N, C-alpha and C positions, 0 to 999 in steps of 0.2 A: 622207381624214378631216379634219374641221374642227379637231380638237385631239387631242393625245396628251400625257398627263401621268401623274404618280404611278406611274412605272415601278418596280416592286419585285417580289421573289419570282418573277422570271422572266417576268412578264406586265405589260403596261402598259395603262392605260385609254385608250380612244379614243372619240370621240363624233362623231355626225352631227347637227349642230345643226338642220338642216332637218327631220329625222325625230324629233328630240328623243329619241334613243336612244343608248346606250353599249354598248361591248363590250370585248374584250381582244385584244391582239396580242402575239406573242413578240418576241424581240430582233431578228429579221430583218424585222419589220414584217408578218408573215403573221397574218391574223386567225385566232385560235384559239377564241374564244368569240364567236358572232355578236352583232351590234348588236340587242339586244332588251330592254335594261334602261332604265327611266326614270331611274335613278341607279345609278352604279357606283363603289364605293370600291376602294382598293388591296388587293391580295392580301397576306396575311401568314400564314405557317405553313400555306400551301396552301389558305387559305380567304379568301373576300371577302364583303363585305356589299353587297347591291344592293336596289333596288326593282324588283320584277317584278310586273306586273299590280296596281299600286298597293299592294303589300305588301312590307315589309322582310323579306328572307330571307338566309340564308347559302348560298353555293354553293362547290363544289370547282373544281379546275382544268379539269374537263370541262364545266363549266357546269351540273352537276346540283345541284338544290336539296337541301341537307342538312336544314335545319329552319327554321321561322319565327323571326324575331328578336323579342325582347320589348321592345326599345328602338329608337328612331329614330336616324338619324345614323350616320356612319361609325364603325366600331369594329373593333379589331384582335384577331385570335386570336394568342396568344403562348404558347409552351410547352404547346400543346394546350388552352388555357383561354381563355375570353372572359367578361368580366364581364357579368352579366345581372340585371335586376330581377325580383322576385316581390313584387308589391304595392309597398310603400314601401322595402323593403330589398333589398340586392344580394348576390349570390353569384357563382359561376362555373359555366359550362356546358362540357361537352366537345363534340367534333365530332358527337355524336349528338343534342345538345340536352339531354342529361340534366344535372341539377345535381349536379356532383361535389363542390362545396363549397356547403353550404346558404346561402340568402339570409338573412343575419343581420347584415349590415353597413350602415352609413349610406351608404358609397360605397366603391368599389374602384378599384385602378389595375392596369395591365398587368403580367403576369408577365414576368420576365427572369431567366435563370439559376436557375429554380426558386423564385424568391422574388417576393412582391408585397406592397405596402403596402395596408392597408385602414383605413377609419375606423370605429371601433366606439364609439358613444356619445361622439363628439367626441375620441376618443383614437386616435392612429395606432398600428397594430400591424403586425408583420411576420409573414407566414405562408408555409408551403411549399405544394407542389402538392396536398397532401392536406388542407390547411386547418389544419395544426398551427401553433400560435403559436411564433415564435422569440423568446426573451427579448431585450429591448433594454437596452443599458447606461444610457441616459438617456431621459427623455420627449422626444418630438419635436413641434416646433411646425409644421413644414412638411416635405414630402418630394417627391422626384422619383423617377422609375423608375430601376432599376438599369441601368447601362451599363458593360460590361466588368468586371462584378463589384463595382462601387461605385455607391452612390447618394448624391446630394447631399441633405443634411438640415439643418434649422435647429434649433439647441438654444440656448435662452436668448438668442435674438436674433442668434446668429452661425452661420455656415455651417461644416460639416465634411463628411467622407465616411464613410459606413457600409458595411461589407462584408456579405456574405451570411450571416455568422454572427451578425449583430446587434451586432458590435463597431465602435466608432468607430476606423477606420483612420487618419483625420486628425482631430485635435482640433478642436472647433468654436470657431475663433478668427478666422474670415475674414469679410470683408464681401462678397467676390465670388470665385467659383471658375468659371473658364472650362471649356468642354467640352474633352475630351482631344484633342490634336493630336500625332500621331507618338508616342503613349504618354505625353505630358506634359500636365499641367493647370497653368494659371497661376492663382495665388491671391493675393489682395490683402487685407491686414489693414485694419480700420476706421481711417480717417484717414491711411492710408499714401499718400504722394504720390510717393515715390521708391523704385524697386526693387520687385521682386515675389518671391514664392516659387514654385518649380517643384515639382510633386507628380508622383511616378512612378505606375506602374500599380497599385501597392499603397497609394497615398495618402501615401507618405513624402516629406518634403522632401529634394530632391536639389540638388546644385550642377551648373551647366552649365559647359562648358569656356570659353564666351565669353558676354558679356552679350547678351541677346536682348530686343528690344522690338518693339511693333507699329508704332510710328511715331516720328519724331524731328523736333524743331524746335530750332534753336540757342537756347541760353539756358534750356532746360527740363530 
């Protein structure tokens, strides 16, 4: 194969550039889904989005077409849901292509841990897998998807961490929060030039047994 990339969910994308076709291999390198797609995206939740015969569709791990996609570009299935447009508004489809959450939002994000952020009339809302709204403690200015039960959000210009109940597990008082590494996130306050805060898996500030930094230069 000319390339192999985006290995996830047990299958990796491979391509034959000369034939302009892509397919999928398993971890041993064995071809599991033949090279027959004009475009192939990563698998997630047992589903992948591809272009087959000039048409965007979703397929399962057997290469069988599940249903036609309503939007172009790579898109992930998570928690059995995928965001999809119906006209100018967005909702969520299940693996049969049925809208299980009606298209009533300006935009939608991926589900994780049974929760997803949606934008409704320029207001961020948190919903569950049935489309029920989860009350939020504070209005949100920006959001990211949930990871390990927490989502980075912006409130009044500062960053904090929101849990799946809609509660701010970490107060919005940071300028930057790094992704979790070994269960810890590094957080920096606005204007902070020395020292950092370490946040645990619940978003709480914790002390580390020894100072930790990403790099060091004498005199800094």
